[in-house]
C-alpha positions as CSV (number, residue, x, y, z in Angstrom):
1,M,178.5,47.3,-0.6
2,A,176.5,48.3,-3.7
3,L,175.0,45.3,-5.4
4,N,175.4,44.4,-8.7
5,N,171.8,43.2,-10.3
6,P,170.7,44.0,-13.6
7,Y,167.4,43.8,-12.7
8,N,168.2,46.1,-9.6
9,T,169.2,48.3,-12.1
10,T,166.1,48.6,-14.5
11,L,163.4,49.1,-11.5
12,L,165.5,52.3,-10.0
13,R,165.5,53.3,-13.2
14,N,161.5,52.6,-14.3
15,E,159.3,52.1,-11.0
16,T,160.7,54.0,-8.3
17,A,161.0,57.0,-11.2
18,A,157.3,56.5,-12.1
19,G,156.0,56.9,-8.8
20,A,157.8,59.9,-8.1
21,A,156.5,60.8,-11.1
22,A,152.9,60.2,-10.0
23,Q,153.4,61.8,-6.8
24,L,153.9,65.0,-8.6
25,L,151.5,64.7,-10.9
26,L,148.9,64.1,-8.3
27,L,150.1,67.0,-6.0
28,V,149.8,69.2,-9.6
29,L,146.2,67.8,-10.0
30,L,145.5,68.8,-5.8
31,G,146.9,72.4,-6.7
32,T,145.0,73.0,-9.7
33,A,141.9,71.3,-8.1
34,I,142.1,72.9,-4.6
35,D,144.6,75.8,-4.7
36,L,147.2,73.2,-2.3
37,G,149.1,76.0,-0.4
38,P,152.5,76.1,0.7
39,A,152.6,73.3,3.6
40,G,150.6,71.2,1.6
41,W,153.5,71.2,-1.9
42,L,156.4,71.5,0.8
43,T,155.0,68.3,2.6
44,G,153.8,66.3,-0.3
45,L,156.9,66.1,-2.2
46,A,158.8,65.5,1.0
47,F,156.7,62.7,1.2
48,A,157.2,62.2,-3.1
49,V,161.2,62.5,-2.3
50,A,161.5,60.3,0.6
51,T,159.5,57.6,-0.8
52,W,161.1,57.5,-3.6
53,A,164.6,57.3,-1.5
54,V,163.8,54.6,0.9
55,L,162.5,52.5,-1.4
56,T,165.1,53.1,-3.8
57,R,167.8,51.9,-0.8
58,A,165.1,48.8,-0.4
59,L,165.7,47.9,-3.9
60,Q,169.6,48.0,-3.8
61,R,169.8,45.5,-0.8
62,S,167.3,43.5,-2.7
63,W,167.1,40.6,-5.5
64,L,163.9,40.7,-7.4
65,A,163.9,39.3,-10.2
66,S,160.8,41.7,-11.1
67,F,158.6,45.1,-9.3
68,G,155.6,42.2,-9.8
69,P,152.1,43.7,-9.5
70,A,151.5,43.9,-6.2
71,N,154.7,46.3,-5.1
72,R,152.9,48.6,-8.4
73,V,149.5,48.6,-6.4
74,T,151.5,49.6,-3.2
75,L,153.6,51.6,-5.2
76,A,150.2,53.4,-6.0
77,R,149.2,53.5,-3.3
78,A,151.3,55.5,-1.4
79,T,151.2,57.8,-4.1
80,L,147.4,58.4,-2.7
81,V,149.2,58.2,0.7
82,G,151.1,61.1,-0.4
83,G,148.3,62.9,-1.5
84,V,146.8,62.4,1.6
85,T,149.5,63.4,3.6
86,A,149.8,67.5,2.0
87,L,145.8,67.2,2.1
88,V,146.1,67.2,6.1
89,A,149.6,69.6,6.0
90,D,147.3,71.7,4.5
91,S,144.0,71.6,6.5
92,F,146.5,73.7,9.4
93,E,146.7,76.6,7.0
94,S,143.2,76.5,5.6
95,P,139.8,74.6,4.9
96,T,140.0,70.7,4.8
97,P,138.7,69.5,1.6
98,V,136.9,66.6,2.9
99,T,135.9,65.5,-0.3
100,A,139.1,64.7,-1.7
101,L,140.2,63.3,1.6
102,V,137.7,60.9,1.9
103,S,138.1,60.2,-1.5
104,L,141.8,59.4,-2.1
105,T,142.0,57.9,2.0
106,A,139.3,55.3,1.1
107,V,140.6,54.1,-2.5
108,A,144.2,53.6,-0.5
109,L,142.3,51.7,2.3
110,I,140.6,49.4,-1.2
111,L,144.0,49.0,-2.2
112,D,145.2,47.5,0.4
113,A,142.9,44.7,0.3
114,V,143.7,44.4,-3.3
115,D,148.2,43.8,-3.2
116,G,148.4,40.9,-0.9
117,Q,145.1,39.5,-3.3
118,V,147.7,39.8,-5.8
119,A,151.2,39.1,-4.3
120,R,149.5,35.7,-3.6
121,R,147.6,35.0,-7.1
122,T,150.8,35.9,-9.3
123,G,153.3,34.2,-7.1
124,T,155.1,37.7,-6.2
125,S,155.1,37.6,-2.4
126,S,158.7,38.6,-0.9
127,S,159.6,40.0,1.9
128,L,159.9,43.3,0.5
129,G,157.0,44.1,-0.5
130,A,155.2,42.6,2.5
131,R,157.3,45.2,4.2
132,F,156.1,48.1,1.8
133,D,153.0,47.2,2.1
134,M,153.5,47.6,5.8
135,E,154.8,51.4,6.0
136,V,152.6,52.6,3.7
137,D,149.2,51.6,6.2
138,A,151.4,53.4,9.2
139,V,152.6,56.4,7.8
140,L,148.3,56.4,6.4
141,I,147.5,55.5,10.0
142,L,149.7,58.0,12.0
143,V,148.9,61.0,9.1
144,L,145.2,60.1,9.9
145,S,145.1,60.7,13.3
146,V,147.2,63.4,13.0
147,Y,144.1,64.6,11.2
148,V,141.3,63.4,13.9
149,A,143.7,65.1,16.5
150,T,142.7,68.4,15.2
151,S,139.1,67.8,16.1
152,L,139.4,65.4,19.0
153,G,142.3,66.4,21.4
154,P,145.7,64.4,20.9
155,W,145.3,61.8,22.4
156,V,144.4,60.4,19.3
157,L,148.0,60.7,17.9
158,L,148.6,57.1,19.9
159,I,146.8,55.1,17.6
160,G,149.6,56.5,15.0
161,A,152.5,56.6,17.0
162,M,152.1,52.6,18.5
163,R,153.7,51.1,15.8
164,Y,156.4,53.5,15.9
165,A,156.8,53.3,19.0
166,F,156.8,49.4,19.2
167,V,160.6,49.8,16.4
168,A,162.0,51.8,18.9
169,A,161.6,49.5,22.2
170,A,162.6,46.6,20.0
171,R,166.1,48.5,19.0
172,V,166.0,48.2,23.4
173,L,164.4,44.7,24.4
174,P,165.5,43.0,21.1
175,W,162.9,39.8,22.6
176,L,160.7,42.2,20.7
177,N,162.3,41.5,16.7
178,G,160.4,37.8,17.1
179,Q,158.2,36.7,13.9
180,L,155.0,37.3,15.0
181,P,152.4,33.8,14.3
182,P,150.0,34.7,11.1
183,S,146.6,36.2,13.2
184,T,143.2,37.4,11.5
185,A,142.8,39.1,14.7
186,R,145.4,41.2,13.7
187,K,145.0,41.7,10.5
188,T,141.6,42.8,11.5
189,V,142.3,45.4,14.1
190,A,144.4,47.0,11.6
191,A,142.5,46.4,8.4
192,L,139.5,48.5,11.0
193,Q,142.3,51.9,12.2
194,G,141.9,52.7,8.6
195,V,138.1,52.6,8.7
196,L,137.2,54.0,11.9
197,L,139.7,56.8,11.2
198,L,138.4,57.5,8.0
199,V,134.7,57.6,8.9
200,V,135.2,60.0,12.0
201,G,137.7,61.7,9.5
202,A,134.9,62.3,6.9
203,D,132.5,64.9,9.8
204,V,129.9,63.1,9.3
205,L,129.2,62.1,12.9
206,P,128.0,63.4,16.6
207,Y,130.9,64.5,18.0
208,P,130.0,61.6,21.7
209,V,130.4,59.1,18.4
210,A,133.0,59.9,16.9
211,F,135.2,60.1,19.9
212,G,133.1,56.8,20.5
213,A,135.0,55.3,16.9
214,A,138.2,56.7,17.8
215,L,138.5,55.5,20.6
216,L,136.9,51.9,20.1
217,A,140.0,52.0,17.4
218,L,142.4,52.3,20.6
219,T,141.8,50.2,22.8
220,L,141.3,47.9,19.8
221,L,144.6,48.6,18.7
222,S,146.1,48.9,22.4
223,W,144.5,45.0,22.8
224,S,146.3,44.0,19.0
225,F,149.7,45.2,20.7
226,A,149.6,43.9,24.0
227,R,148.3,40.7,23.3
228,D,151.6,39.8,20.2
229,I,154.1,41.5,23.1
230,R,152.8,39.3,25.5
231,W,153.4,35.9,22.9
232,L,156.7,37.5,22.1
233,W,157.4,37.8,26.0
234,R,156.8,33.9,27.0
235,T,158.4,32.6,23.8
236,R,161.3,34.1,24.3
237,A,163.0,31.8,25.6
238,A,161.9,29.0,22.8
239,R,162.8,31.8,20.2
240,A,166.1,32.0,22.0
241,R,167.4,28.5,22.0
């Protein structure tokens, strides 16, 4: 049932539309600067439509009084991730503009450290904002792992797919849906994934070093997931009670 929320009407008309428009503008700029091919255009447009649709649906189900400055930062980051996605898709048809790819990714990673700070300082933290931030992170890691996999091998895809595999497993194993305690280690490992994949994707490292950096990212991520799964398993009975 649709929620009759006047705040959401404003959000849907202004915030999500602005995000979609920004994504289209970025695609136009990329198309003009580097002659973006059909694969890049189609993927970028699909990303823009999917982001608009998912965010619109999420806002319809929420009762936020305002979209908030932190969510605007995350929306800007999502726009950059859409540009990265378009460039990676285009790389399968034409040479990759590494400078543009690295620049967009670097700014997106920097903004990842900003939106959380903005949310806390402005008192605008929300479950929607946290989920939005997490999904943008997951898509960026997936896209970067696809790009790096073209040079290091398909095993790198495990980095991007691990979070989605966890979500799929949670549908079958409900105890995986538990609320995890805050963890600095988890946040650090998550942040390192983007940094390490960006460095490898920049193509400035010798092959053995790049291979080792990607392997380190996968190892750390596997350890982090294993640590959280173990905690969820050990506390499942207590959480059920």
